[in-house]
Steps between C-alpha positions, in 0.01 A plus 500: 500500500420136570255287303257498791514879528437528123202256525356676804512847330508700818157366600335567159547148376139410489408788271814469285476127440122517457554757229761291328270198513198699370718640213613148413150365491389785273793450265435131476135571425604736223719237354261209529165668397590564141623146454168365631298750290684390188421136564127586550491701179669224300251253636207727411636543141549131463139443601370767261714357220366144559137636508566680175628185329186303597262721318 
């Protein structure tokens, strides 16, 4: 099997590589979203803490 045969996947390359691409996007989102959410929560807690210190 040559590299071009492997990449072509007997004519199913579009479906196969699209599936791999979609899976990669989903996995990246699953990795990035918790990090973003943590930053958001820390900012909110910081704001609440500053508000609490003012009063």
